[in-house]
Every structure is written in C-alpha cells, then in structure tokens.
C-alpha positions in Angstrom: -4.2 1.8 1.2 -1.4 1.8 -2.0 2.3 1.2 -1.2 4.2 3.9 -3.3 7.7 2.9 -4.4 10.3 4.6 -2.7 13.8 6.1 -4.1 15.5 2.9 -4.3 12.2 1.0 -6.0 11.4 -0.9 -3.3 7.6 -0.5 -2.2 7.3 1.4 0.9 3.9 2.3 3.6 1.2 4.1 2.2 2.2 7.9 1.7 -0.4 9.0 3.7 0.1 6.8 6.8 2.4 7.7 9.5 4.8 4.9 10.4 4.7 3.4 13.3 7.8 3.3 15.6 9.9 -0.2 15.5 8.0 -1.9 18.6 5.1 -1.7 17.0 6.5 -5.1 15.1 5.1 -6.7 18.1 1.6 -5.4 17.6 1.8 -6.6 13.9 2.7 -10.1 14.8 0.3 -10.0 17.6 -2.8 -8.9 15.3 -1.3 -11.3 12.4 -1.7 -13.9 14.7 -4.6 -13.2 16.0 -6.0 -13.1 12.3 -4.6 -16.4 11.6 -6.7 -18.0 14.8 -9.7 -16.4 13.5 -9.4 -17.3 9.9 -8.2 -21.2 11.0 -11.4 -21.2 13.3 -13.7 -19.8 10.6 -12.1 -23.0 8.1 -12.5 -25.3 10.7 -15.8 -24.7 11.6 -16.8 -24.1 7.7 -15.6 -27.2 6.6 -17.1 -29.4 9.2 -20.5 -28.0 8.5 -20.1 -28.9 5.0 -18.3 -32.5 5.8 -21.1 -32.8 8.1 -23.8 -31.8 5.5 -22.4 -34.1 3.2 -22.7 -37.4 5.2 -26.2 -36.2 6.3 -27.3 -36.7 2.8 -25.2 -39.7 2.2 -27.3 -41.4 5.3 -30.3 -40.0 3.8 -29.7 -41.7 0.7 -29.0 -39.1 -1.4 -26.2 -39.7 -4.1 -23.0 -37.3 -3.1 -20.9 -39.3 -5.0 -17.4 -41.5 -4.6 -14.9 -40.8 -2.3 -11.8 -38.9 -3.0 -8.0 -39.5 -2.1 -6.8 -38.4 1.4 -10.2 -37.4 2.8 -11.0 -40.4 5.1 -13.8 -41.3 2.6 -15.6 -38.2 2.5 -17.3 -37.3 -1.1 -15.0 -36.0 -3.2 -16.8 -32.7 -3.7 -15.8 -32.0 -0.4 -12.2 -30.7 -1.5 -13.9 -27.8 -3.6 -17.0 -27.0 -1.3 -14.4 -26.6 1.7 -12.9 -23.9 -1.0 -16.2 -22.1 0.5 -14.6 -22.2 4.1 -11.8 -20.3 2.9 -13.8 -17.3 1.3 -15.8 -17.0 4.4 -12.7 -16.8 6.5 -11.9 -14.4 4.1 -14.7 -12.1 3.6 -14.7 -12.1 7.7 -11.9 -11.1 8.1 -11.9 -8.2 5.3 -15.3 -7.2 6.7 -13.5 -7.2 10.6 -10.4 -4.6 9.5 -12.0 -2.7 6.3 -12.2 0.3 8.5 -9.3 -0.1 10.5 -7.0 -0.6 7.2 -8.5 1.6 4.3 -7.2 1.6 0.9 -6.9 4.0 -1.8 -7.0 2.7 -5.0 -5.1 3.5 -7.9 -7.1 4.2 -11.0 -8.2 1.1 -13.0 -6.3 1.3 -16.2 -5.3 -1.2 -19.2 -2.0 -1.1 -18.3 -2.1 -3.0 -14.8 -4.5 -5.1 -16.3 -2.5 -6.1 -19.1 0.5 -6.6 -16.5 -1.8 -8.9 -14.1 -2.4 -11.0 -17.2 1.3 -11.5 -18.1 2.7 -11.9 -14.7 0.1 -15.3 -14.1 0.9 -16.5 -17.0 4.8 -16.2 -16.8 4.7 -17.1 -12.8 2.4 -20.3 -14.0 5.0 -20.9 -16.8 8.1 -20.6 -14.1 6.5 -23.5 -12.0 5.7 -25.7 -14.3 9.8 -25.4 -15.5 10.3 -25.4 -11.8 8.7 -28.9 -11.4 10.4 -30.3 -14.7 13.9 -29.3 -13.4 13.5 -30.4 -9.7 12.2 -33.7 -11.6 15.3 -33.9 -13.7 16.9 -34.6 -10.3 14.2 -37.7 -9.4 12.1 -35.4 -7.0 8.3 -35.2 -7.3 7.1 -31.3 -6.1 3.5 -31.5 -7.8 1.3 -30.3 -5.1 -0.5 -32.7 -2.8 -3.6 -30.8 -4.1 -3.4 -32.1 -7.2 -5.3 -35.9 -7.0 -8.3 -34.7 -4.4 -8.8 -31.9 -7.0 -8.4 -34.0 -10.1 -11.1 -36.4 -8.4 -13.4 -33.7 -7.6 -13.1 -32.2 -11.0 -13.9 -35.9 -12.7 -17.2 -35.8 -10.1 -18.6 -32.2 -10.7 -16.0 -30.3 -12.8 -18.5 -26.7 -12.9 -18.6 -27.0 -9.3 -15.2 -27.5 -9.0 -14.0 -24.9 -11.7 -16.3 -22.2 -10.3 -14.9 -23.1 -6.3 -11.1 -22.9 -7.7 -11.1 -20.2 -10.0 -13.5 -17.7 -8.1 -14.0 -18.9 -4.4 -10.4 -19.8 -3.6 -8.9 -16.8 -5.3 -11.0 -14.2 -3.4 -11.0 -15.4 -0.5 -7.3 -16.2 -0.5 -6.5 -12.7 -1.8 -8.4 -11.2 1.3 -6.4 -13.2 4.0 -3.0 -12.9 2.8 -2.9 -9.4 0.5 -5.8 -6.6 1.7 -5.1 -8.0 5.3 -2.0 -9.7 6.5 0.0 -7.6 3.4 -1.7 -4.6 3.9 -1.2 -4.3 7.5 2.7 -4.4 7.3 2.6 -2.3 4.0 0.6 0.4 6.2 2.8 -0.1 9.1 5.9 0.9 6.3 7.2 -3.1 6.8 6.4 -3.9 3.2 9.0 -6.4 2.7 8.4 -8.6 5.8 4.5 -8.5 4.9 5.6 -9.9 1.5 7.8 -12.4 3.1 5.2 -13.4 5.8 1.9 -13.3 3.7 4.2 -15.3 0.8 5.0 -17.9 3.7 1.7 -18.4 5.0 0.6 -18.7 2.0 2.5 -21.3 0.6 1.8 -23.4 3.9 -1.9 -23.1 3.4 -1.4 -25.3 0.1 1.1 -27.4 1.3 0.6 -27.5 5.4 2.6 -30.5 6.1 5.5 -32.6 4.8 3.2 -36.0 5.2 4.7 -38.9 3.9 7.2 -36.6 2.1 10.7 -36.1 3.6 11.3 -32.8 4.7 13.6 -31.6 1.6 10.9 -32.4 -0.8 8.4 -30.4 1.4 10.8 -27.5 1.5 11.2 -27.7 -2.5 7.0 -28.0 -2.5 6.7 -24.7 -0.8 8.8 -22.5 -3.2 6.7 -22.7 -6.4 3.6 -21.1 -3.7 5.9 -18.9 -2.3 6.9 -17.3 -5.6 3.3 -17.2 -6.4 2.3 -15.4 -3.0 5.2 -13.0 -4.1 4.2 -12.2 -7.6 0.6 -11.5 -6.3 1.9 -9.5 -3.2 3.7 -7.2 -5.7 0.5 -6.9 -7.8 -1.6 -5.9 -4.7 1.2 -3.4 -3.6 1.8 -1.8 -7.5 -2.0 -1.1 -7.9 -3.7 -1.2 -4.0 -6.5 -3.0 -5.7 -7.3 -6.2 -4.1 -8.9 -6.7 -7.6 -5.5 -7.5 -9.2 -3.9 -10.3 -6.9 -7.9 -11.9 -7.2 -7.5 -11.6 -10.5 -4.2 -12.8 -11.5 -5.2 -15.5 -8.7 -8.2 -16.8 -10.7 -5.9 -16.6 -14.1 -3.0 -19.0 -12.4 -5.8 -21.3 -10.9 -7.6 -21.2 -14.5 -4.4 -22.5 -16.2 -4.0 -25.2 -13.4 -8.0 -26.5 -13.9 -7.3 -26.2 -17.7 -4.3 -28.6 -17.2 -5.9 -30.7 -15.2 -8.9 -31.2 -17.7 -6.7 -31.7 -20.6 -4.6 -34.4 -18.4 -7.6 -36.4 -17.8 -8.9 -37.0 -21.2 
C-alpha cells in the first residue's frame, strides 16, 4: 500500500490502512524475524543445490570454469548463480505475503521514472565519492564481493551481468522493500521500517567483518545502508516495487560497467 507524506513531509502509513497500537511492534518484529529465517533458509538451500550441481558437473568432466576467490575452490560462476537463490527467497516471501500486504501503487508517469534514474545515478556517484574520501585516510572500504564478482565476470560476463542487474535487484527489493519495509509502513512505522530494511540490506552485502577490523567493516556498511535508504524512499513515494527494482538495476549496471572497464 502506498505511503502518503504527512504534514512534516515524512512518509507515513498507507492512507487507507488503520494504524495498529504501539504494542504491535512486537508482532512486526516477530514477523520480520520469521521472514528473515525463511529467506535465509531458502537462500541456503538454493546455494547448496547450485553448489552440489556445479560440483557434480565438474566431477562428470564438464568444464564449469576456474575457481573463484573466497569460495573454497568452487567455480567462480557460483557467485552469480547464487543470486538465483536470493531471487527465489524474494519471490517466495512475496507470494507468501502478497494478500496480507496488499499494495496500491500510484500511476506510473515520466516524472517518477526520471526521478528514479537521477536518484540511482546520484547515489552511485556519492558511493564512489565516499570510497575515495575514506581512502584518503588510508582505509579500504570497497565491497568484499567485488573480487568474486569480477572473477565471475571474467569467466562468464553475460551470465554475471544478467544475474547482477536483473536477478539481484528483483529478489532483494521484494525482500527488503516489498515485504519488510512495506509491512512497517502499512503499520504506520515507515521510519523504523526504513532503518531496519536498510540495515538488513547492508548486512546482506557485508555480513561479517572477516579479516577487516570493526571500524572498516562499519564504514563498509554505510554506502549499502545509504543505497537501501534511497531505494526505500523510492518505494514509499511511488508505492511501486518497480521503482526500487529499476533504481537498484541501474546502480548494479553502473557497477558492472565499471568492473568491465577496469578489467580491460
């Protein structure tokens, strides 16, 4: 359901949905936690099936490409194919909740389309600027998924581009905006939904510090959380899941194009 701005300009709950009491925050949190468990299970099972399939093909003598960095000798194409598991999780939760979380999108016109494109390009430019500013202080905060994706792109550029530009945006936006953020906005808590969905979005891309220290890991979360916030605003302002999906796709396409140019 589309979120309407209130008098202070902040997105509020959908205009035709009753706001639950404050105590419903526990129900919202419980439902979100359950969704997280379901999504994690679908992703885990999906990646396991894909990994076993690739391993079986390799054992049968099929060339599935060289191993990728950071994935324990598995073929580099595991990374883009794993995005199919994310897509599956997003679709599964959308199918599960689409009746409980109905939407009422606003008309699709040229103005929001232009806003989506400009917002996506602006947030991508700000992210690059952020990386350079932090790098000025001797800290490297580029995403830990860059090397695996680049490795997969070198092996199978079209497959990697397709998964990164199409599968990832659709799956992640269904998860974080259409289900998570929408549930909180519908309950009259859009700001809390924005914070939570953006944080979860960032943690999906940088789940653990790994070999980095805590400060660097936290700094790495910032651009992803900012991107999640912008995509969340696009969803709240339009009520259309197509808006953040398109914005996300543009951001990822720009990133893939940068990787492709850098690898030459």
